[in-house]
C-alpha positions in Angstrom: 43.8 -48.9 42.9 44.1 -49.7 39.2 40.6 -51.1 39.1 39.3 -47.9 40.7 41.0 -45.7 38.1 39.5 -47.9 35.3 36.0 -47.5 36.9 36.4 -43.7 37.0 37.5 -43.7 33.3 34.5 -45.8 32.4 32.1 -43.5 34.2 33.6 -40.4 32.4 33.1 -42.1 29.1 29.5 -42.9 29.9 28.9 -39.3 31.0 30.3 -38.1 27.7 28.0 -40.5 25.8 25.0 -39.2 27.8 25.9 -35.6 27.1 26.3 -36.3 23.4 23.0 -38.1 23.3 21.3 -35.1 25.0 22.8 -32.7 22.5 21.6 -35.0 19.6 18.1 -35.1 21.2 18.0 -31.3 21.5 19.1 -31.0 17.9 16.4 -33.4 16.8 13.8 -31.4 18.8 14.9 -28.1 17.3 14.8 -29.5 13.7 11.3 -31.0 14.3 10.2 -27.6 15.7 11.4 -25.8 12.6 9.9 -28.3 10.2 6.5 -28.0 12.1 6.5 -24.3 11.3 7.3 -23.1 14.8 10.1 -20.6 14.0 8.8 -20.2 10.4 5.5 -19.1 11.8 7.3 -16.5 13.9 9.1 -15.2 10.9 5.9 -15.0 8.9 4.3 -12.8 11.6 7.2 -10.4 11.3 7.1 -10.3 7.5 4.3 -8.7 5.6 0.9 -10.3 6.0 -2.7 -9.8 4.8 -4.9 -7.9 7.1 -8.6 -7.7 6.1 -11.1 -5.1 7.4 -14.1 -6.6 9.2 -15.4 -3.6 11.1 -16.5 -6.0 13.9 -16.1 -3.4 16.7 -18.4 -1.0 14.9 -16.6 2.3 15.5 -15.2 2.4 11.9 -11.7 3.4 13.0 -8.6 2.1 11.3 -6.6 2.1 14.6 -9.1 -0.2 16.5 -7.5 -3.7 16.5 -10.8 -5.5 16.7 -11.9 -4.1 13.3 -9.3 -6.3 11.5 -8.6 -9.9 10.8 -6.2 -10.9 12.3 -7.1 -8.8 15.4 -4.4 -6.0 15.1 -3.8 -2.7 13.5 -1.9 -3.1 10.1 1.8 -3.1 10.6 4.5 -1.7 8.4 4.5 -3.5 5.0 1.2 -5.3 5.5 -1.2 -6.0 2.6 -4.5 -4.3 3.6 -7.8 -5.4 2.1 -10.9 -3.3 2.4 -13.9 -4.8 0.7 -16.9 -3.2 -1.0 -19.4 -1.7 1.4 -16.8 -1.2 4.2 -16.5 2.3 5.8 -13.1 3.1 7.4 -11.7 6.3 8.9 -8.1 7.1 9.7 -7.8 9.6 12.5 -4.0 9.1 13.0 -1.1 8.4 10.8 -0.8 4.8 9.5 2.1 2.6 8.9 3.3 2.2 5.3 0.9 -0.4 3.8 0.0 -1.9 0.5 -3.7 -1.5 0.0 -6.5 -2.8 -2.2 -9.6 -0.7 -1.5 -13.1 -1.2 -2.8 -14.8 0.4 0.2 -14.9 3.9 1.6 -11.7 5.1 3.2 -11.6 8.6 4.8 -8.4 10.3 6.1 -9.2 12.8 8.7 -7.6 16.2 9.0 -4.1 16.0 10.4 -3.8 12.3 9.6 -1.6 10.7 6.9 -2.4 7.5 5.0 1.0 6.0 3.9 0.9 3.8 0.9 3.6 1.7 -0.6 3.9 -1.3 -3.0 1.3 -2.2 -5.6 -1.9 -0.4 -4.4 -5.3 -0.2 -6.1 -8.5 1.6 -5.8 -11.0 -0.7 -7.4 -14.3 0.9 -6.2 -15.7 2.9 -3.3 -13.8 6.1 -2.4 -10.6 7.4 -0.9 -10.5 11.0 0.4 -11.0 13.3 3.4 -9.2 16.3 4.8 -6.0 14.6 5.6 -3.1 13.5 3.3 -2.6 10.4 1.2 1.1 9.6 0.4 2.4 7.2 -2.2 6.1 6.5 -1.5 8.9 4.0 -2.2 10.7 3.4 -5.5 8.4 1.4 -7.8 5.4 1.9 -5.6 2.1 2.8 -7.3 -1.6 3.5 -6.8 -3.7 2.3 -9.7 -7.1 4.0 -9.9 -9.5 1.8 -11.9 -12.9 2.5 -10.3 -14.4 4.6 -7.5 -13.8 8.2 -6.5 -10.9 10.1 -5.0 -12.1 12.9 -2.8 -15.5 14.6 -2.3 -16.6 18.1 -3.2 -15.9 19.5 0.3 -12.7 17.6 1.0 -9.6 19.7 1.6 -7.0 16.9 1.7 -4.1 16.1 -0.6 -2.7 13.3 -2.7 1.1 13.3 -2.6 3.1 11.2 -5.2 6.7 11.0 -3.8 9.8 10.6 -6.0 10.1 7.1 -7.4 6.4 6.4 -6.9 3.5 6.5 -9.5 -0.1 7.4 -9.6 -1.9 5.6 -12.5 -5.2 6.9 -13.6 -6.9 4.0 -15.4 -10.6 4.8 -14.7 -12.5 4.7 -18.1 -14.4 7.8 -19.0 -14.3 10.9 -16.8 -12.1 10.9 -13.7 -12.6 13.7 -11.1 -10.0 14.3 -8.4 -11.4 16.2 -5.5 -8.0 16.4 -3.7 -5.0 18.7 -4.2 -2.4 16.7 -6.2 1.3 17.2 -5.5 3.3 15.2 -8.0 7.0 14.6 -7.0 7.1 11.3 -8.9 5.1 10.2 -11.9 1.5 10.4 -13.0 0.1 8.5 -15.9 -3.3 8.9 -17.7 -4.1 5.7 -19.6 -6.0 5.2 -22.8 -9.7 5.0 -22.2 -9.7 8.0 -19.8 -11.6 10.7 -21.7 -11.4 13.4 -19.1 -9.5 14.1 -15.9 -10.6 17.0 -13.7 -8.5 18.1 -10.7 -10.9 20.4 -8.9 -8.5 21.3 -6.0 -5.4 22.0 -8.1 -2.2 20.3 -9.2 1.5 21.0 -8.7 4.7 19.2 -9.4 8.4 19.5 -8.6 11.0 19.7 -11.3 11.3 15.9 -11.2 7.6 15.3 -11.3 6.4 13.9 -14.7 3.0 13.4 -16.3 2.4 11.1 -19.3 -0.8 10.8 -21.4 -1.5 7.4 -23.0 -4.5 8.2 -25.1 -5.4 6.4 -28.3 -6.2 7.5 -31.8 -9.9 6.6 -31.6 -11.6 9.9 -30.9 -10.8 13.4 -29.7 -9.8 12.6 -26.1 -9.7 15.6 -23.8 -7.8 15.9 -20.5 -8.6 18.7 -18.1 -6.2 19.4 -15.2 -8.0 22.0 -13.2 -7.6 25.2 -15.3 -5.4 23.2 -17.7 -6.9 21.6 -20.9 -4.9 19.3 -23.2 -6.8 18.3 -26.3 -5.7 15.6 -28.7 -5.1 16.8 -32.3 -5.6 14.7 -35.4 -2.3 12.9 -34.7 -2.6 10.7 -31.6 0.9 11.7 -30.4 0.4 15.5 -30.6 -1.4 17.6 -28.0 -2.4 21.3 -28.0 -2.1 23.0 -24.7 -4.9 25.5 -24.4 -4.1 26.7 -20.9 -1.2 25.7 -18.7 -0.1 26.1 -15.1 1.5 22.6 -14.8 4.9 24.1 -13.9 
């Protein structure tokens, strides 16, 4: 009877060792999976990613997954790249994305293009009869090249509180969208003229700064508003004003 009890105890000890060994094996497999990028890969998919326009389907629509690489519509927080020569149309509201656009991006009537983060228009055109919104504290759209809006466009550009619209296009910059400034707009040195053909309005918290230099009589035109630089680079004469 004593030998039997000893045998049972030995078996139990052996089973415990087997269980511990299995747990160790599972732990090793999990660690190996993590190091190989398994779970990290899943996390990366959920975080922001770069989504590039290819236009492979051929319909030109933002919301067609096959027009993007990878093959999906841009998610919230994604970085979106639209290269020169591309033609894209938004017919529905988009997720909030960070965009670098050198192609032509049209927002159809009733649709909303939602921008956040460090965005840039480096060529091509953005416009249409819908709305373009820049939102999020510290978010900005820098306009260095290309056009915003066309003559017949009836859309709007909305700068939300905490966001910025930076006009950095050298020479004359024409905005063919209605501008609603609830955040901050900045006109950089080198911009000799800004024309807002569809109008401009701002809230009490909306601000506009002019960063023109002392080399020449720079002129800024805001729709019916003209601000002309005087002899001093830091003084401006307002000829007509409806900025408020």
